[in-house]
C-alpha positions, 0 to 999 in steps of 0.5 A: 516238071521236066522243063523246070529241071532243064531250065534250072540246070541251064541257068546254074552257071549264070546265077553266080560265080562257082566256088571252083572259079580261079582267081582270074575268073576263068571257070573250070569246065562243067562236070561232064557226067553227073553224079548218079546214085541211089539215095537209100533212106531208112526211117524209123518213126513213132507216132502217138495216138490221134496224130499225123506225121506232118513234120516227118515223111510225106503223106501217103494216105489219110489214117482212120478216124481212130488213129492208134499209136504206131511204129513205122519202118520205111525205105525210100530209094530215089535215083538221084542225079547231081547234074552239077554243083548246084542242081539235083533231080531225083525220083523213086518209090517208098515202102513201109511196114507198120505196127500199132498197139493192137496189130503186129507188123504188116508186110513191107509194101510199096506205098508211094512214089516221089519225084523232085529237085533241089537247086542252089539258086544263089551261092554265097561264095564268100559274099554277104548274101547267103546261099539260097536252096530250093527243094520241091518234092511231089509224092503220090499214093500207089494204092487205090483208095478213096482217101489216097493223097497227093503231097507237095513239099516245098523248102526254102533254106538259107545258109550263111557261112561264117568262114571261107571254107564254109565249115561253120555257118547259120541256117534258116528256112521254111517248109510248106506241106500241101496235101490233096485228098482224092475224095471230097469227104476229107480235107487236110489243111497245110502245114508250115514249119519255120526254123533256125539253126547252124552247123560245124564241119570238122577237118575229118569231113564229119558235119553236125547240123541242128535246126530248131523251129515251130510247126503250125498245122491247120488240122484235118477234117473227115466228113463233119468231124475234125479228128486231127485238130490244128496245133502250133508246136516246136520241132527239132532236128539234128543231122550227122553227116560224113562227106568226102573232099568234094562234099558228096555225102557218104553217110547220114544220120538224122534225129527229129522230135516233133510235138504233134501235139504229143511228142513223135520221133523219127530216126533216119539213116542215109546210105547213098549207093554211088554208080557214078561219083565225081 
């Protein structure tokens, strides 16, 4: 993974002309010090009974056979480095507290760690080819359990700007979630989400995005039972962000609704805490 991060960082300048290049083609010096910040993310999630939150947070552990309706508050705090305008790497720990119709709120405890990267492998820069962004996150349960899981979430996102300032555009993408269970007693099949959408950014640097898509889940099996059946259902997501003049995120609010197959909801608050910001 570290070798991949390094190769992406070194390959960045060769993948296309940077948006900061002047008219004579002379690129500005690369950023000497990366942005360093704690990308604090707070989630509130509701799930109906008998459902897995496939379209939302990464898996941390496989629920029991009789999975009741639940509410969860989670905090993910990855340390993030924006190595340049194209590549970011991150890693951190997630904690959560949960209540069900039959139980009260549990103690807030660390339940998983995660590492990952995000890279613009192609940038539009006023051309006809959209910006292509790759993101991959590896997540692992902390607690020792027979049904502990390791999750790999990969996203390919296409962003086609409709104006030179990239304040209006169209979005499309695919998200693939693969889950490996430590025990042979259980198996979770992959989830695939395909979506289309768009965005608009005001002169005040507030940005609104919307994505609408379809989620296909292959189901989960425990022993000879299949308590979580396969489904193909819609999913929708809305993002409201406040950016600075250099497109660094200052605040973010995300609302999602996913049918799994009953409706499930998630609200996410992102409040980056910058140690170094360029």
